[in-house]
N, C-alpha and C positions, 0 to 999 in steps of 0.2 A: 102618329102613334095610335095603335089600337087600344081600346079599353075593354077589359074583360071583368067579369064578376066571379068571384070564388067564394063559396060558402065555407066558413070555418066555425068551429064551436065558439060560443061567446067567451067561455072561460079558458083561456090558454095561459100556461105559466108565463110569468113576466120575463123569464130568461129568453123566451122565444122572440118576443117583440114588445117594446115599450108603448107602441102606438099603432094605429091602423096604417099610418104611412111607413113605419118601420117594418111592419109585417109585409106590406106590398113590396118594399125594397128587398126583404129577405127572399120572397118568392121569386122576384126577378133574378136575383143573384143565383139562387139555387137552380133555376131553369137554365140560365146562361152557362153555369159551370157544367151542368149535366150535358147540355147540347154540345159544348166545346169538347168535353171529355169523349163524347161519342163521335167526334169528328164532323158534326153537322154544321157547325159555324166556326168562323175565324175568331181570333182574339179580338180583333176590332169590332166585329158584330157582337161578340160576347160582352165587351165593354159597353157597347151601345144599349143592349138589352138590359144590362145591370145598372145603367145610369152612372157608370164610372169612366175614368180615363183608362187608357190601355194599361198604363203602369199600375193603377189601382186594381185592375182586373187581374193582372199577373200576380200581384200580391195576394188577392183573394184565392186564386188557383193554388198558390203555395200553402195558404192557410187551410185549404180543403184537401191538401195532399194530392193534388192533380198536377201532372207534369205540364209545364207551360209550353214545352216543345212537343208537338205532335208529329214526330218524324218516324217513319218505319225504318227498320234496319236496312232494308233495300235502298230506300231513299238516301240514307246516310252514307252507305257504301258508294252509291252513284255520285253523290256530291264530293266525297273524298277522292274518288277516281278522277272526276273532272278537275278538281283542284290540283292534284298531282300531275295530270297531263298538261295543264296550263303552265306549270312551273318548269317543264322539261324543254 
């Protein structure tokens, strides 16, 4: 894992993070959610970045109101078409 340093104000509201470790976890989770939402990383990689299981990451996506399934309408139509063709 890479280590980075981020400067933040000394006085942050306690609702943001209870400790430096919690703040680091919040930054990792926020980055993972943002990158996943933009289609840059998979759920598995997002979970790894956030330090969560995939299931926990999916729960975090839901809490952040981010769709866990990143499928375009075209991909969904193609999958449906393949499924219907396979049943014929």
